[in-house]
DRENDO-1510 file (C-alpha; in Angstrom, 1 decimal, always signed):
<recs>
REC; n; res; u; v; w
REC; 1; MET; +0.0; +0.4; +0.1 .
REC; 2; ILE; +1.3; +3.8; -0.4 .
REC; 3; ARG; +0.4; +6.6; +1.5 .
REC; 4; TYR; +0.4; +9.8; +0.9 .
REC; 5; SER; -0.3; +12.8; +3.6 .
REC; 6; LEU; -0.9; +16.2; +2.9 .
REC; 7; GLY; -1.6; +19.3; +4.3 .
REC; 8; PRO; -1.6; +23.4; +3.8 .
REC; 9; ASP; +2.4; +22.8; +3.4 .
REC; 10; ASP; +1.0; +21.2; +0.0 .
REC; 11; GLY; -2.0; +23.0; -1.6 .
REC; 12; THR; -5.1; +24.5; -1.0 .
REC; 13; LEU; -8.2; +23.6; +0.1 .
REC; 14; SER; -10.7; +26.5; -0.9 .
REC; 15; VAL; -14.3; +27.0; -0.6 .
REC; 16; GLN; -15.4; +29.8; -2.9 .
REC; 17; THR; -18.8; +31.1; -2.2 .
REC; 18; LYS; -21.4; +33.5; -4.8 .
REC; 19; ARG; -24.0; +36.2; -3.8 .
REC; 20; THR; -27.4; +36.9; -5.0 .
REC; 21; GLY; -30.7; +38.5; -3.7 .
REC; 22; ALA; -32.1; +42.0; -4.4 .
REC; 23; ALA; -28.8; +43.8; -2.5 .
REC; 24; ALA; -26.3; +41.1; -4.1 .
REC; 25; MET; -24.4; +43.9; -5.9 .
REC; 26; ALA; -23.6; +45.2; -2.1 .
REC; 27; GLY; -22.0; +42.0; -1.3 .
REC; 28; HIS; -18.9; +39.5; -2.3 .
REC; 29; ASN; -18.1; +36.7; -3.9 .
REC; 30; LEU; -15.8; +34.7; -2.0 .
REC; 31; LEU; -12.2; +32.8; -1.7 .
REC; 32; ILE; -12.2; +31.4; +1.7 .
REC; 33; HIS; -9.0; +29.2; +2.1 .
REC; 34; ALA; -8.7; +26.4; +5.4 .
REC; 35; THR; -5.6; +27.2; +6.9 .
REC; 36; SER; -5.8; +24.0; +8.8 .
REC; 37; TRP; -6.5; +20.4; +7.2 .
REC; 38; SER; -4.8; +17.2; +6.9 .
REC; 39; ALA; -5.8; +14.5; +4.0 .
REC; 40; THR; -4.3; +10.9; +3.4 .
REC; 41; ILE; -4.7; +9.3; +0.1 .
REC; 42; GLU; -3.9; +5.2; +0.3 .
REC; 43; LEU; -3.5; +3.1; -3.1 .
REC; 44; GLY; -3.8; -0.2; -2.6 .
REC; 45; ASP; -6.7; -3.3; -2.9 .
REC; 46; ARG; -9.0; -1.0; -1.8 .
REC; 47; THR; -8.1; +2.8; -1.8 .
REC; 48; THR; -9.0; +5.5; +0.7 .
REC; 49; ILE; -9.2; +8.7; +0.9 .
REC; 50; ALA; -9.6; +10.7; +4.0 .
REC; 51; LEU; -10.0; +14.2; +4.9 .
REC; 52; ASP; -10.3; +16.8; +7.8 .
REC; 53; VAL; -11.0; +20.2; +8.5 .
REC; 54; ASP; -10.8; +22.3; +11.1 .
REC; 55; GLY; -13.7; +24.2; +10.6 .
REC; 56; SER; -12.5; +27.5; +12.9 .
REC; 57; SER; -9.4; +27.4; +9.8 .
REC; 58; LEU; -11.4; +29.3; +7.4 .
REC; 59; ARG; -10.1; +32.5; +6.4 .
REC; 60; VAL; -10.9; +35.4; +4.0 .
REC; 61; GLN; -8.2; +35.5; +0.6 .
REC; 62; GLU; -10.5; +38.0; -1.2 .
REC; 63; GLY; -14.0; +39.4; -2.1 .
REC; 64; SER; -14.8; +40.2; -5.9 .
REC; 65; GLY; -17.9; +42.3; -6.2 .
REC; 66; GLY; -19.5; +44.6; -4.4 .
REC; 67; MET; -19.9; +48.2; -4.2 .
REC; 68; GLN; -16.7; +48.8; -2.2 .
REC; 69; ALA; -13.8; +46.9; -1.9 .
REC; 70; LEU; -13.4; +44.1; +1.1 .
REC; 71; GLN; -11.4; +45.7; +4.4 .
REC; 72; ASP; -9.3; +43.5; +6.8 .
REC; 73; GLU; -12.1; +44.2; +9.0 .
REC; 74; ASP; -14.8; +43.1; +7.2 .
REC; 75; LYS; -12.9; +39.7; +6.6 .
REC; 76; GLU; -12.4; +39.3; +10.2 .
REC; 77; ASN; -16.3; +39.7; +10.4 .
REC; 78; ILE; -16.7; +37.4; +7.9 .
REC; 79; HIS; -14.5; +34.9; +9.7 .
REC; 80; GLN; -16.4; +35.3; +12.9 .
REC; 81; THR; -19.9; +34.8; +11.6 .
REC; 82; ILE; -18.7; +31.1; +10.0 .
REC; 83; ASP; -16.9; +30.5; +13.9 .
REC; 84; ASP; -20.5; +31.8; +15.4 .
REC; 85; GLU; -23.3; +31.2; +12.7 .
REC; 86; VAL; -22.5; +28.8; +9.8 .
REC; 87; LEU; -20.0; +26.4; +10.9 .
REC; 88; MET; -19.9; +26.6; +14.7 .
REC; 89; ARG; -16.4; +25.9; +14.7 .
REC; 90; GLN; -17.2; +22.0; +13.9 .
REC; 91; THR; -14.9; +19.6; +12.1 .
REC; 92; ILE; -15.2; +18.7; +8.7 .
REC; 93; ALA; -14.7; +15.3; +7.4 .
REC; 94; PHE; -14.8; +13.4; +4.3 .
REC; 95; ARG; -14.5; +9.5; +3.9 .
REC; 96; SER; -14.3; +7.9; +0.9 .
REC; 97; THR; -16.8; +4.7; +0.4 .
REC; 98; GLU; -15.6; +4.2; -2.7 .
REC; 99; VAL; -12.6; +5.2; -5.5 .
REC; 100; LYS; -12.2; +4.2; -8.7 .
REC; 101; PRO; -10.5; +5.3; -11.8 .
REC; 102; ALA; -11.7; +7.9; -13.7 .
REC; 103; ARG; -11.2; +9.5; -17.0 .
REC; 104; SER; -8.4; +11.9; -15.3 .
REC; 105; GLY; -8.1; +10.6; -12.5 .
REC; 106; LEU; -9.9; +9.1; -9.7 .
REC; 107; ARG; -13.7; +9.4; -8.9 .
REC; 108; VAL; -14.5; +9.6; -5.7 .
REC; 109; ASP; -17.4; +9.1; -3.9 .
REC; 110; GLY; -18.1; +9.0; +0.3 .
REC; 111; GLU; -19.8; +10.5; +3.4 .
REC; 112; LEU; -19.3; +14.4; +4.0 .
REC; 113; THR; -19.8; +15.4; +7.9 .
REC; 114; LEU; -20.4; +19.1; +8.0 .
REC; 115; ASN; -22.9; +21.0; +10.4 .
REC; 116; GLY; -23.2; +17.2; +12.6 .
REC; 117; GLU; -24.9; +16.0; +9.6 .
REC; 118; MET; -23.6; +13.1; +7.1 .
REC; 119; ARG; -24.5; +13.0; +3.8 .
REC; 120; PRO; -23.4; +11.3; +0.6 .
REC; 121; LEU; -20.7; +13.4; -1.7 .
REC; 122; GLY; -19.5; +11.9; -4.8 .
REC; 123; PHE; -16.3; +14.2; -7.2 .
REC; 124; ASP; -13.7; +14.0; -9.2 .
REC; 125; LEU; -9.9; +14.0; -8.4 .
REC; 126; ALA; -7.2; +14.6; -11.3 .
REC; 127; LEU; -3.6; +13.6; -11.0 .
REC; 128; THR; -1.8; +14.7; -13.4 .
REC; 129; ALA; +1.8; +13.7; -14.8 .
REC; 130; ASP; +3.9; +16.2; -12.6 .
REC; 131; GLY; +1.5; +15.5; -9.3 .
REC; 132; ARG; -0.5; +17.4; -9.0 .
REC; 133; LEU; -4.0; +16.8; -7.2 .
REC; 134; GLU; -6.7; +18.7; -8.4 .
REC; 135; GLY; -10.7; +18.2; -8.0 .
REC; 136; SER; -13.8; +21.0; -7.2 .
REC; 137; ALA; -16.9; +19.4; -5.3 .
REC; 138; LEU; -20.4; +21.3; -5.0 .
REC; 139; VAL; -21.9; +21.2; -1.5 .
REC; 140; LYS; -25.7; +22.5; -1.1 .
REC; 141; GLN; -25.6; +23.5; +2.0 .
REC; 142; SER; -28.8; +23.5; +3.0 .
REC; 143; ASP; -28.8; +20.0; +1.8 .
REC; 144; TRP; -26.7; +19.3; +5.7 .
REC; 145; GLY; -29.0; +21.7; +7.2 .
REC; 146; MET; -27.7; +24.6; +7.1 .
REC; 147; LYS; -28.7; +28.0; +6.7 .
REC; 148; PRO; -27.2; +29.7; +4.4 .
REC; 149; TYR; -26.1; +33.4; +5.0 .
REC; 150; THR; -28.3; +36.5; +4.4 .
REC; 151; GLY; -28.2; +40.5; +5.5 .
REC; 152; LEU; -29.7; +43.2; +4.8 .
REC; 153; PHE; -32.6; +41.9; +5.9 .
REC; 154; GLY; -32.4; +39.0; +3.4 .
REC; 155; ALA; -32.3; +41.1; +0.2 .
REC; 156; LEU; -28.0; +39.6; +0.1 .
REC; 157; LYS; -27.9; +35.9; +0.4 .
REC; 158; VAL; -25.0; +33.2; -0.2 .
REC; 159; VAL; -26.2; +31.4; -2.9 .
REC; 160; ASP; -27.1; +27.6; -1.3 .
REC; 161; GLU; -24.4; +26.2; -3.6 .
REC; 162; VAL; -20.8; +26.7; -2.7 .
REC; 163; GLU; -17.5; +25.5; -4.3 .
REC; 164; VAL; -15.0; +23.4; -2.1 .
REC; 165; ARG; -11.8; +22.6; -4.6 .
REC; 166; ILE; -8.4; +20.9; -3.7 .
REC; 167; GLU; -5.1; +21.8; -6.1 .
REC; 168; ALA; -2.1; +20.2; -3.8 .
REC; 169; THR; +1.3; +18.6; -4.8 .
REC; 170; LEU; +1.7; +15.1; -3.9 .
REC; 171; PRO; +4.3; +14.7; -1.1 .
REC; 172; GLU; +6.9; +11.7; -1.2 .
REC; 173; PRO; +5.0; +8.9; -0.2 .
REC; 174; GLU; +5.1; +7.3; +2.7 .
REC; 175; SER; +7.1; +4.2; +3.8 .
</recs>
């Protein structure tokens, strides 16, 4: 069996949100990075993938759109809202149930635990010749019992589906 262990030093795990609603032009589409996460990939007779994310480690990297540029204070307020109202500092976990070869890498199906709810989630993971690992999954917050963030009395909303993306370089395998 070949085992790889990955974390923030190997790449980025990001969440991209989009905005909607009558006041959408006042808000920002956000790029958020998880700063504390770990993943393992075990290749063998039965390939498995596991991911754990510290829910309190999400940090806004940038905000696009909006009527004003996103300031550091805004980023801190968003971080506080994620901690207190959205993820409530809970660990996010993914465990594969089936990993099989796909056209450009692997098809991964498994269970995502988010906000105390476990639900199925599937995505493709591309493996490039130069050792890059890339993949994304759409996560519909309401499927996990989460209410997407709203502001300005409901006139500004985060779209229910967010994109979770990983881009990393595989480290040397563990022995």
